[in-house]
C-alpha positions as CSV (number, residue, x, y, z in Angstrom):
1,M,-35.5,-4.6,29.4
2,S,-32.3,-4.9,27.7
3,K,-30.6,-8.5,27.4
4,H,-26.8,-6.9,28.6
5,V,-25.5,-5.1,31.7
6,F,-23.6,-1.9,30.5
7,E,-21.2,-0.5,32.1
8,T,-19.9,2.3,29.6
9,L,-23.3,2.7,27.8
10,L,-26.9,3.7,28.8
11,L,-29.8,1.8,26.8
12,E,-33.3,3.4,27.0
13,V,-36.2,2.2,24.6
14,D,-39.1,4.3,24.4
15,E,-42.8,2.8,23.4
16,E,-42.3,3.7,19.8
17,G,-39.3,1.6,19.1
18,L,-36.9,4.2,19.2
19,A,-33.6,3.1,21.3
20,V,-31.2,5.7,22.5
21,I,-27.6,4.8,23.1
22,T,-25.6,7.0,25.5
23,I,-21.9,6.5,25.7
24,N,-21.5,7.1,29.1
25,R,-18.0,8.2,30.6
26,P,-18.4,11.8,30.8
27,Q,-15.1,11.9,33.2
28,K,-13.3,10.6,30.3
29,L,-15.6,12.8,27.8
30,N,-16.7,9.3,26.7
31,A,-13.4,8.3,25.2
32,L,-13.6,4.9,23.1
33,N,-11.9,2.2,25.0
34,S,-11.8,-1.7,24.4
35,Q,-14.9,-2.0,26.6
36,V,-16.9,0.8,25.0
37,L,-16.3,-1.3,21.7
38,S,-17.1,-4.5,23.2
39,E,-20.3,-2.9,25.0
40,L,-21.1,-1.0,21.7
41,E,-21.0,-4.4,19.8
42,D,-23.2,-6.2,22.3
43,V,-26.0,-3.3,22.0
44,V,-26.2,-3.3,18.5
45,H,-26.3,-7.0,18.0
46,E,-29.2,-6.8,20.9
47,I,-31.1,-3.7,18.5
48,N,-30.9,-5.9,15.6
49,D,-32.2,-8.8,17.2
50,R,-34.9,-7.1,19.2
51,E,-38.5,-7.0,17.2
52,D,-39.5,-4.1,19.5
53,I,-36.7,-1.6,18.5
54,F,-37.0,0.2,15.1
55,A,-34.3,2.3,14.9
56,A,-31.2,3.9,17.4
57,I,-29.9,7.0,18.2
58,L,-26.2,7.3,19.3
59,T,-25.1,10.0,21.5
60,G,-22.7,10.8,24.5
61,S,-23.5,11.8,27.9
62,G,-22.8,15.3,29.3
63,E,-22.8,18.6,27.5
64,K,-19.1,18.5,26.3
65,A,-18.8,15.7,24.1
66,F,-20.2,13.2,22.0
67,V,-17.0,11.1,22.0
68,A,-13.8,13.0,22.3
69,G,-11.6,10.2,20.7
70,A,-9.9,7.1,21.7
71,D,-8.5,6.7,25.3
72,I,-4.9,7.7,24.5
73,A,-3.3,5.5,27.3
74,E,-4.8,2.5,25.9
75,L,-3.3,3.2,22.5
76,Q,0.0,3.6,23.8
77,D,0.8,0.2,24.3
78,L,0.4,-1.1,21.0
79,N,2.7,-2.5,18.4
80,A,2.4,-3.2,14.8
81,P,0.5,-6.3,14.8
82,R,-1.7,-5.2,17.9
83,G,-2.0,-2.0,16.2
84,T,-3.6,-3.9,13.3
85,V,-6.0,-6.1,15.7
86,A,-7.1,-2.8,17.1
87,A,-8.1,-1.1,13.8
88,E,-9.5,-4.2,12.6
89,R,-11.9,-4.4,15.7
90,G,-12.8,-0.9,15.7
91,Q,-14.0,-1.3,12.0
92,E,-15.9,-4.6,13.1
93,V,-17.8,-2.9,15.3
94,F,-18.6,0.4,13.6
95,A,-19.6,-1.8,10.3
96,L,-22.1,-3.4,12.7
97,I,-23.8,-0.1,12.8
98,E,-23.2,1.0,9.1
99,N,-24.6,-2.5,7.9
100,S,-27.5,-2.7,10.2
101,T,-30.8,-2.4,8.1
102,K,-32.3,-0.7,11.3
103,P,-31.7,3.0,10.6
104,F,-28.9,4.7,13.2
105,I,-28.6,8.4,13.7
106,A,-25.8,9.9,15.7
107,A,-26.8,13.1,17.5
108,V,-23.7,14.5,18.0
109,N,-23.9,16.8,21.0
110,G,-20.1,17.8,21.6
111,Y,-16.9,17.2,20.5
112,A,-16.7,14.2,18.2
113,L,-13.0,13.6,17.4
114,G,-10.5,10.8,16.3
115,G,-12.8,7.7,17.1
116,G,-15.8,9.6,18.2
117,C,-16.0,11.2,14.7
118,E,-15.4,8.1,13.1
119,L,-18.3,6.4,15.4
120,A,-20.5,9.4,14.1
121,M,-19.8,8.3,10.1
122,S,-20.4,4.8,10.9
123,A,-24.3,6.0,11.6
124,H,-26.5,6.2,8.4
125,I,-27.6,10.0,9.6
126,R,-25.9,12.6,11.8
127,I,-27.6,15.4,13.5
128,A,-25.6,18.2,15.0
129,G,-25.7,20.6,17.8
130,E,-24.8,24.2,17.3
131,K,-21.8,23.9,19.3
132,A,-20.6,20.3,17.6
133,V,-17.1,20.0,16.8
134,F,-15.6,17.4,14.4
135,G,-12.1,16.3,13.7
136,L,-9.6,13.6,12.8
137,P,-6.4,14.5,14.7
138,E,-4.8,11.2,14.5
139,L,-1.3,12.6,12.6
140,S,-0.9,14.5,15.6
141,L,-0.4,11.2,17.4
142,G,1.9,9.7,14.5
143,L,-1.3,7.7,13.4
144,I,-4.0,7.7,10.9
145,P,-7.6,7.3,11.5
146,G,-8.2,3.3,12.0
147,Y,-11.7,2.5,12.4
148,G,-12.8,3.4,9.0
149,G,-11.9,7.0,9.1
150,T,-10.3,7.1,5.9
151,Q,-12.8,5.5,4.0
152,R,-16.1,6.9,5.1
153,L,-14.7,10.6,5.1
154,S,-14.1,10.2,1.5
155,R,-17.4,8.7,0.7
156,L,-19.2,11.4,3.0
157,V,-17.2,14.7,1.6
158,G,-15.0,13.6,-1.4
159,K,-11.2,13.0,-1.8
160,G,-10.1,16.5,-1.5
161,R,-11.8,17.4,1.4
162,A,-11.1,14.2,3.2
163,L,-7.4,14.6,2.6
164,E,-7.2,18.4,3.7
165,F,-9.3,17.3,6.9
166,I,-7.1,14.4,7.7
167,L,-3.5,15.9,6.6
168,T,-4.3,19.1,8.7
169,G,-6.1,17.7,11.6
170,A,-8.4,20.7,11.6
171,Q,-11.2,20.8,13.8
172,I,-14.6,22.2,12.1
173,K,-17.6,23.3,13.5
174,A,-21.2,22.2,12.7
175,E,-22.3,24.9,10.5
176,Q,-19.2,24.0,8.2
177,A,-19.9,20.0,8.6
178,L,-23.0,20.9,7.3
179,A,-21.8,22.9,4.4
180,I,-19.5,20.1,3.2
181,G,-21.8,16.8,3.4
182,L,-20.3,15.6,6.9
183,V,-23.6,16.0,9.0
184,N,-27.1,15.9,7.5
185,K,-28.7,18.5,9.7
186,V,-27.6,21.3,12.5
187,V,-30.1,21.8,15.9
188,A,-30.1,24.1,18.6
189,V,-28.0,22.7,21.6
190,G,-29.6,20.4,23.8
191,E,-31.9,19.4,20.5
192,E,-29.9,16.6,19.1
193,V,-31.9,13.5,20.5
194,K,-35.1,15.2,20.0
195,A,-34.5,16.5,16.5
196,S,-33.3,12.6,15.9
197,K,-36.4,10.9,17.0
198,E,-38.3,13.4,15.1
199,M,-36.7,12.5,12.2
200,L,-37.1,8.8,13.0
201,K,-40.8,9.1,13.4
202,V,-40.9,10.2,10.0
203,I,-39.2,7.1,8.8
204,T,-41.4,4.8,11.0
205,T,-43.9,6.1,9.0
206,K,-42.5,4.1,5.9
207,A,-43.0,0.4,5.4
208,P,-40.5,-1.4,7.6
209,L,-39.0,-3.7,4.5
210,A,-38.6,-0.9,2.5
211,V,-36.7,0.9,5.2
212,K,-34.5,-2.1,5.4
213,N,-33.8,-2.8,1.8
214,A,-33.3,1.1,0.8
215,I,-30.5,0.8,3.4
216,K,-29.0,-2.5,1.9
217,A,-29.1,-0.8,-1.5
218,I,-27.2,2.4,-0.5
219,Q,-24.6,0.4,1.1
220,A,-24.1,-1.9,-1.9
221,S,-23.4,1.3,-4.0
222,E,-19.8,0.8,-2.2
223,L,-17.6,-0.8,-4.5
224,D,-14.4,-2.6,-3.0
225,K,-14.5,-1.1,0.5
226,E,-12.9,-4.5,2.0
227,S,-9.1,-3.5,0.8
228,G,-9.5,-0.2,1.6
229,Y,-10.4,-1.2,5.3
230,R,-7.7,-4.1,5.3
231,A,-5.1,-1.4,3.8
232,E,-6.0,1.4,6.6
233,A,-5.6,-1.4,9.4
234,E,-2.3,-2.6,8.1
235,L,-0.8,0.9,7.8
236,F,-2.3,2.1,11.3
237,G,-0.8,-1.1,12.5
238,N,2.8,-0.2,10.9
239,L,2.5,3.4,12.6
240,C,2.3,1.8,15.8
241,A,5.9,0.8,15.8
242,T,7.3,3.9,14.8
243,E,9.0,6.6,17.1
244,D,6.9,9.4,16.0
245,F,3.9,7.1,17.2
246,T,5.7,6.8,20.7
247,E,6.5,10.4,21.1
248,G,2.9,11.5,19.9
249,T,1.1,9.5,22.3
250,T,3.7,10.4,25.2
251,A,3.6,14.1,24.5
252,F,-0.3,14.1,24.6
253,L,-0.2,12.3,28.2
254,E,2.3,14.8,29.2
255,K,0.6,17.6,27.8
256,R,3.1,19.2,25.6
257,K,4.0,19.7,22.0
258,P,5.4,16.2,20.4
259,N,8.7,16.8,18.6
260,F,8.3,14.2,15.6
261,T,11.5,12.8,13.6
262,G,9.8,11.3,10.9
263,R,11.1,7.7,12.3
């Protein structure tokens, strides 16, 4: 029984101690907003605290999206200081996932764009369905990825690919994501959670303390990441004060192409 009541998430725990967290806003393609982030924070703390949970799977409700991005209507109200705080907030929540000593797998069952791609990257392992699509389109809104995406993507696929991916805003399919190291495995549509559970069942056969310490050791290999995250948050916040940010978010909501001026 969960310690919390969730409105935007579903939490299921099976008898083997595997938790499935489902982002449950299908009408919004599971877009992230402040409530989702708050509930994600609560559920990760609960998973970390509960002795009956060994590992967790993150997925999205419906057939179209894992998480299609951030809630643009909420982002549009940001200015420079609020933008920095918002980025730091997203980083904080996603860092809880990344720094958990219980394995987290992102079962990517559709579009993983913007904050959704960043959420997937915060998990320790990513398993994608054949029709999954990944992308970081923030530059089209006059922004950059702000929830750790510039940092994690570089570590996963290398600096050059990360620059290409972010600067072009390209969307890539599951097989290409596998080829560049963004995901660990591609499975048939509808098999994402099942495949994640199968992998976790193998991990559950290992010594629990060894699993926890292996995760800690791998995380410790990343040097000086805090300065990178701080720079990302400040740049994100600064961009929230630009005309291009206002134009990008307005154009998105009005379903038209943006007209950027570089101001």
